[in-house]
C-alpha positions as CSV (number, residue, x, y, z in Angstrom):
1,M,-15.9,2.7,-4.5
2,V,-15.8,-0.7,-2.3
3,S,-13.0,-1.8,0.5
4,E,-12.9,-3.6,2.9
5,D,-10.5,-1.2,4.7
6,L,-12.9,1.8,5.4
7,P,-14.1,3.3,7.3
8,G,-11.4,3.3,10.6
9,T,-9.9,5.2,13.0
10,Q,-6.6,4.9,11.1
11,V,-6.6,4.4,7.8
12,G,-3.9,3.0,6.0
13,G,-2.7,3.4,2.4
14,L,-4.8,1.7,0.3
15,G,-8.2,3.3,2.5
16,K,-6.3,6.7,1.5
17,H,-6.1,5.9,-2.5
18,V,-9.9,5.1,-1.6
19,V,-10.7,8.9,-0.1
20,T,-8.4,10.7,-2.4
21,L,-9.7,9.4,-5.8
22,S,-13.2,9.4,-4.0
23,N,-13.1,12.8,-3.3
24,A,-11.1,14.0,-6.5
25,L,-14.0,12.8,-8.6
26,L,-16.7,14.1,-6.2
27,E,-15.0,17.4,-7.3
28,A,-14.8,16.3,-10.8
29,G,-18.7,16.3,-10.7
30,H,-19.2,12.5,-10.5
31,A,-21.7,11.5,-7.8
32,V,-19.2,8.9,-5.6
33,D,-20.6,6.8,-2.4
34,I,-18.1,4.2,-0.4
35,L,-19.2,1.2,0.4
36,G,-17.1,-0.6,3.4
37,R,-17.6,-2.9,6.8
38,S,-21.1,-2.4,8.1
39,D,-19.9,-3.6,11.6
40,R,-17.2,0.1,11.5
41,V,-19.5,2.3,9.7
42,H,-21.5,5.5,12.1
43,P,-23.1,8.3,11.4
44,G,-19.5,10.0,11.7
45,S,-17.7,7.6,9.8
46,A,-17.3,10.1,6.7
47,E,-15.9,12.9,8.4
48,E,-13.7,10.5,10.8
49,I,-12.0,9.4,7.5
50,G,-12.0,12.6,5.4
51,F,-14.3,11.6,2.8
52,R,-17.1,14.5,1.1
53,G,-19.7,11.9,0.5
54,Q,-21.1,8.8,2.1
55,V,-20.5,5.8,3.6
56,L,-22.9,2.9,3.4
57,P,-22.5,-0.1,5.1
58,G,-21.8,-3.2,2.9
59,F,-20.1,-6.4,4.8
60,D,-19.4,-7.7,8.3
61,F,-16.2,-9.6,9.1
62,S,-16.2,-9.1,12.4
63,R,-16.4,-12.4,13.3
64,P,-14.4,-14.4,10.7
65,G,-14.5,-17.9,12.5
66,W,-12.4,-20.2,10.6
67,K,-10.1,-21.2,12.6
68,E,-6.9,-21.4,10.2
69,S,-4.1,-20.8,12.6
70,Q,-5.2,-23.7,15.3
71,L,-5.7,-26.1,12.5
72,G,-2.4,-24.8,10.8
73,F,-3.5,-24.9,6.7
74,F,-5.6,-22.2,4.4
75,N,-9.1,-23.4,3.9
76,P,-9.5,-23.7,0.6
77,V,-12.9,-22.2,1.3
78,K,-12.7,-19.3,3.2
79,R,-11.3,-16.5,0.9
80,P,-14.2,-17.4,-1.9
81,W,-16.9,-17.7,1.2
82,F,-16.0,-13.8,1.8
83,A,-15.7,-12.7,-1.8
84,R,-19.2,-13.9,-2.1
85,S,-20.4,-11.5,0.5
86,I,-18.6,-8.7,-0.7
87,A,-20.1,-9.6,-4.5
88,R,-23.6,-10.4,-2.6
89,A,-22.6,-6.2,-1.4
90,M,-21.8,-5.0,-4.3
91,L,-25.1,-6.4,-6.1
92,R,-27.5,-4.7,-3.8
93,Q,-25.9,-1.6,-4.8
94,A,-25.2,-1.3,-7.8
95,G,-28.0,-0.8,-9.6
96,R,-28.0,2.5,-8.4
97,Y,-24.2,3.5,-10.4
98,D,-22.4,3.5,-13.6
99,V,-19.2,2.2,-12.0
100,V,-18.3,-0.4,-9.0
101,H,-14.7,-0.5,-8.1
102,Y,-13.6,-2.3,-5.7
103,H,-10.4,-1.8,-3.5
104,G,-9.4,-4.9,-1.7
105,H,-8.1,-8.0,-0.7
106,L,-9.7,-10.7,-2.8
107,P,-9.0,-10.5,-6.4
108,M,-11.7,-13.5,-7.1
109,A,-14.7,-10.9,-5.8
110,G,-14.8,-10.3,-9.6
111,R,-15.6,-13.6,-10.8
112,Y,-19.0,-13.7,-8.6
113,L,-20.6,-10.3,-10.7
114,P,-21.8,-11.0,-13.9
115,E,-20.4,-10.0,-17.0
116,S,-22.7,-7.1,-17.8
117,L,-21.6,-5.3,-14.7
118,N,-19.2,-2.0,-14.9
119,F,-16.3,-3.8,-12.8
120,V,-13.5,-2.7,-12.1
121,Q,-10.6,-3.4,-9.3
122,T,-7.7,-1.6,-8.4
123,R,-4.5,-4.5,-7.1
124,H,-2.3,-2.6,-4.3
125,D,-0.2,-5.3,-3.4
126,Q,0.8,-9.0,-4.5
127,G,-2.4,-10.6,-3.0
128,S,-3.8,-11.3,-6.2
129,E,-1.1,-14.8,-5.8
130,C,-0.4,-14.6,-2.0
131,V,-2.8,-14.9,0.4
132,I,-1.0,-13.3,2.6
133,H,-0.8,-10.5,0.8
134,L,3.4,-10.0,1.2
135,R,4.9,-12.5,-0.8
136,F,7.5,-12.3,2.4
137,K,8.4,-15.9,4.2
138,E,11.2,-16.2,7.2
139,D,12.6,-12.4,6.5
140,H,12.5,-12.9,3.0
141,V,11.0,-12.0,-0.4
142,C,9.6,-15.2,-1.1
143,T,9.5,-16.4,-4.6
144,A,8.4,-19.9,-4.3
145,L,5.5,-21.1,-6.9
146,D,4.4,-24.4,-5.9
147,A,1.5,-24.1,-4.1
148,R,2.4,-26.5,-1.2
149,D,5.1,-24.0,-0.3
150,C,2.5,-21.8,1.1
151,A,1.7,-23.8,3.6
152,A,5.0,-22.7,5.7
153,C,3.1,-19.4,6.1
154,I,0.7,-20.6,7.8
155,H,2.5,-23.8,10.3
156,P,6.1,-23.6,10.9
157,T,6.2,-27.3,10.2
158,P,3.5,-28.6,7.8
159,N,2.9,-32.1,7.3
160,T,2.0,-33.6,4.3
161,L,-1.8,-33.0,4.7
162,R,-1.2,-29.3,4.9
163,R,1.0,-28.7,2.4
164,S,-1.7,-30.7,0.0
165,V,-4.6,-28.6,1.7
166,S,-3.0,-25.3,1.7
167,G,-1.8,-26.3,-1.6
168,M,-5.4,-26.5,-2.7
169,A,-6.1,-23.5,-1.2
170,V,-3.7,-21.0,-2.6
171,R,-4.6,-23.1,-6.6
172,R,-7.9,-21.9,-6.0
173,Y,-7.5,-18.6,-5.0
174,R,-4.9,-18.5,-7.8
175,R,-7.2,-19.7,-10.5
176,E,-10.1,-17.8,-9.4
177,S,-8.3,-14.6,-9.4
178,A,-7.2,-14.9,-12.9
179,H,-10.9,-15.9,-13.9
180,A,-12.1,-12.5,-12.6
181,F,-9.3,-10.8,-14.3
182,A,-9.7,-12.8,-17.7
183,R,-14.0,-11.6,-16.6
184,H,-13.4,-7.9,-15.4
185,K,-11.0,-4.7,-15.9
186,T,-8.6,-4.7,-13.7
187,I,-5.8,-1.9,-12.8
188,F,-2.6,-2.9,-11.3
189,V,-0.5,-0.1,-9.2
190,S,2.7,-1.1,-11.0
191,D,4.2,-3.5,-13.9
192,F,5.5,-5.3,-10.8
193,L,2.4,-6.2,-9.4
194,R,1.2,-7.1,-13.5
195,R,3.9,-9.3,-14.2
196,A,4.5,-11.1,-10.9
197,F,0.9,-12.3,-11.1
198,L,2.2,-13.8,-14.4
199,R,4.7,-15.2,-12.5
200,A,2.5,-17.4,-10.6
201,V,-0.2,-17.8,-13.2
202,P,1.3,-18.0,-16.8
203,D,-1.2,-18.2,-18.9
204,A,-3.6,-16.0,-17.1
205,D,-5.5,-13.7,-19.4
206,L,-4.8,-9.5,-18.3
207,S,-5.9,-8.3,-21.8
208,R,-8.6,-6.4,-19.8
209,A,-5.5,-5.4,-17.1
210,R,-4.3,-1.8,-17.1
211,V,-1.4,-0.5,-15.1
212,I,-2.0,3.1,-13.2
213,H,1.0,3.9,-10.1
214,N,-0.5,5.5,-7.4
215,F,-0.9,9.0,-7.4
216,I,-1.5,11.7,-4.0
217,R,-3.5,15.1,-3.5
218,Y,-0.3,17.2,-4.5
219,P,-1.8,20.6,-4.1
220,Y,-2.4,19.8,-0.5
221,L,0.9,18.4,-0.3
222,R,2.1,21.6,-1.4
223,E,0.3,23.9,0.6
224,R,1.1,21.8,4.0
225,A,5.0,22.0,3.2
226,A,4.5,25.7,2.7
227,G,2.7,26.1,5.8
228,A,6.2,24.1,7.2
229,G,8.7,26.9,5.8
230,A,11.3,25.9,3.6
231,G,13.6,28.0,5.9
232,E,12.6,25.4,8.7
233,V,14.4,22.8,7.2
234,R,16.7,20.9,10.3
235,A,20.2,19.6,8.9
236,G,20.7,15.4,10.3
237,E,16.8,15.1,10.5
238,V,15.8,11.8,9.0
239,L,12.0,10.2,8.7
240,L,10.4,7.3,8.5
241,V,6.7,6.8,8.4
242,G,4.7,3.9,7.8
243,R,3.3,0.2,9.7
244,I,5.8,-1.1,11.8
245,D,5.6,-4.8,10.8
246,A,7.5,-7.3,9.2
247,G,8.6,-6.5,5.7
248,K,8.8,-2.9,6.5
249,G,12.6,-3.1,7.3
250,F,12.6,-1.1,10.2
251,G,14.7,-3.4,12.5
252,E,16.7,-3.9,10.1
253,F,17.5,-0.6,9.4
254,L,17.5,0.9,12.7
255,A,20.6,-2.4,13.4
256,Q,22.3,-1.9,10.7
257,V,22.9,2.2,11.0
258,Q,23.5,1.4,14.9
259,G,27.2,3.2,15.0
260,W,26.8,5.3,12.1
261,L,25.2,8.3,12.7
262,P,27.1,11.2,12.6
263,P,26.7,13.2,15.8
264,H,24.0,15.7,14.6
265,A,21.2,13.5,12.5
266,R,18.4,12.6,14.1
267,I,16.2,9.5,13.1
268,S,12.3,9.8,14.0
269,V,9.9,7.0,13.2
270,V,5.9,7.9,12.6
271,G,3.9,4.5,12.4
272,D,2.7,2.2,14.6
273,G,2.4,-1.6,14.6
274,P,2.8,-4.9,16.3
275,L,6.7,-4.4,16.5
276,R,6.6,-0.6,17.6
277,A,7.2,-1.6,21.4
278,R,10.3,-4.7,20.6
279,L,12.3,-2.0,18.4
280,E,11.6,1.6,20.7
281,Q,12.4,-0.7,23.5
282,R,16.4,-1.8,21.5
283,Y,17.0,1.4,19.5
284,A,14.7,4.5,20.9
285,G,17.9,7.2,22.6
286,P,18.7,11.0,21.8
287,Q,19.5,10.2,18.1
288,V,16.1,7.9,17.7
289,R,12.4,8.6,18.7
290,F,9.2,6.5,18.0
291,L,6.7,9.0,17.2
292,G,3.5,6.8,17.3
293,W,1.0,7.3,14.5
294,L,0.5,10.8,13.8
295,P,-2.5,12.9,11.6
296,Y,-1.6,12.7,8.0
297,D,-1.0,16.8,8.0
298,E,1.8,16.5,10.7
299,V,3.5,13.9,8.8
300,I,3.4,16.1,5.7
301,R,5.1,19.1,7.4
302,M,7.5,16.8,8.9
303,S,8.2,15.3,6.0
304,A,9.4,19.2,4.3
305,R,11.3,19.9,7.6
306,S,13.6,16.8,7.3
307,H,16.9,16.9,5.9
308,L,15.9,13.2,3.3
309,L,13.4,10.5,4.1
310,V,14.2,6.7,4.0
311,I,11.7,4.1,3.0
312,P,13.3,0.7,4.4
313,S,10.7,-1.9,3.1
314,V,13.1,-4.9,2.7
315,L,9.7,-6.6,1.4
316,E,8.6,-6.1,-2.5
317,E,6.9,-2.9,-2.4
318,A,4.2,-2.3,-5.2
319,C,3.9,1.4,-5.3
320,G,5.2,3.3,-2.0
321,T,2.5,6.3,-1.8
322,T,5.4,7.8,0.4
323,I,7.8,7.5,-1.8
324,L,5.5,9.4,-4.2
325,E,5.0,11.6,-1.1
326,A,8.7,12.3,-0.8
327,L,9.5,13.1,-4.6
328,A,6.5,15.2,-4.5
329,L,8.1,17.4,-1.9
330,G,11.2,18.0,-3.2
331,K,12.8,15.4,-0.4
332,P,16.0,13.4,-1.3
333,C,14.1,9.6,-0.8
334,L,16.6,6.7,-0.1
335,A,15.1,2.9,-0.7
336,L,15.6,-0.8,-1.6
337,A,15.7,-1.5,-5.3
338,R,12.5,-3.8,-5.3
339,G,9.2,-3.9,-6.4
340,G,7.6,-1.6,-7.9
341,T,9.7,1.1,-6.2
342,P,12.7,1.6,-9.1
343,E,9.4,2.5,-11.7
344,L,8.8,5.8,-9.5
345,A,11.9,6.7,-11.0
346,A,9.8,8.8,-13.6
347,Y,8.8,11.4,-10.8
348,Q,11.8,12.8,-9.7
349,L,11.7,16.1,-9.3
350,Y,15.8,16.1,-9.9
351,A,18.5,13.6,-11.2
352,G,19.5,11.7,-7.7
353,Q,16.3,12.6,-6.1
354,L,15.4,8.8,-5.5
355,Q,18.5,6.6,-4.7
356,L,17.8,3.0,-4.9
357,C,20.1,0.4,-3.0
358,E,20.6,-3.3,-3.8
359,T,21.3,-3.5,0.4
360,M,21.0,-2.1,3.5
361,P,24.4,-1.5,4.4
362,R,25.0,0.5,1.4
363,L,21.6,2.4,1.8
364,V,23.3,3.8,5.4
365,E,26.1,4.4,3.9
366,R,24.7,6.5,1.3
367,M,22.4,8.5,3.9
368,V,25.3,9.3,6.0
369,E,26.8,10.3,2.5
370,Q,23.8,12.2,2.3
371,L,23.6,13.8,5.1
372,G,27.2,15.2,4.9
373,R,25.8,17.7,2.5
374,P,23.4,20.7,3.4
375,P,20.1,19.7,2.9
376,V,18.8,20.1,-0.6
377,T,16.0,22.6,-1.1
378,V,14.1,23.0,-4.4
379,P,11.3,25.4,-5.3
380,L,8.2,23.3,-6.0
381,P,6.5,22.9,-9.3
382,D,2.9,23.8,-9.6
383,T,1.9,20.4,-10.6
384,F,3.3,16.7,-10.2
385,P,2.5,14.2,-12.9
386,M,1.1,11.5,-10.0
387,D,-1.0,14.1,-8.8
388,V,-4.8,12.9,-8.7
389,F,-5.6,15.3,-11.3
390,Q,-3.2,14.5,-13.7
391,T,-5.0,10.4,-13.3
392,L,-7.8,11.4,-13.2
393,P,-8.6,11.0,-16.9
394,R,-6.7,7.5,-16.9
395,I,-9.1,5.9,-14.3
396,L,-12.2,7.9,-16.2
397,D,-11.4,6.6,-19.8
398,F,-10.9,3.1,-17.8
399,Y,-14.4,3.5,-16.9
400,N,-15.4,4.0,-20.1
401,A,-13.4,0.9,-21.7
């Protein structure tokens, strides 16, 4: 396994995905190592991220030094240069392994690897065609297809030269990504991601790609939920979990919910990020609390005790693991009908569990309606279709394809 997101002290969704899959492969009898950032590796790295194998130093991203922000344009050479660095690190180790599986942010990396290598990459976000990975600009979902328009994401008022150079960078980025997808195997974590790439690169060859949704470690969740105590569900408790950043919708949700919360309701926001201080200063109070980053076990226990969960992302989430966790715990879950989120309705434990809304005002109205009813409690099944061990045979089949 290879990822720029590992190791680290606080592991996000992509990193958790890698660790969950790696540990499941180990339990199934395979040998697995994780190749990550050499500037972060230390003797306790594996334990720190919850991995039961070995973390290897691969590449150093501590001093990128490309000054794109100062120059005001995307550099056409930067991302291919980093992709080559990662490819070289993979090739130094590849002879020891049957499969090299990359979970990262440089989709063109496969372009610099020989076709004879059994290389698979998983695409977790819209970084296949968007150099900032989000397809989100000026507080709205970005639908621009002209690569020159991407200049506005690096400079507020790009001139003709900046538009031209950034356009060259994005066109090269997309072209090399498409080359990598045609050359090697690719997993998209939602069909939305696959279609989004084809919208930007209509002639791309994705015949070697498959769609395999994200997964969770269901027995682990089920055990922690049972430990939380089903009788401890708190009526009116609303839980939001995630990185507090632009596009995640925390600010939009909290602004909309003002004056709508019933007296018994309380919103708990779990997570950290660049917008936390500002939002906490503006919205924290008796009915809204910011808890910062919490260990995963505690987040699962809080989820199990909550009345409902809200995922307020205004960007197009690819395949929200937080939504899968809420569904697996039997919790009502409210989200905007964007990105790959509607695809996850297939994993509801009961009809209406995943409530999709077109707008934030409607989402808040639905939340208030839900809080007016007693909390839903359902017995959790023995298995969940998006448990990692349910998904593992599909991934192994793809490794062997």
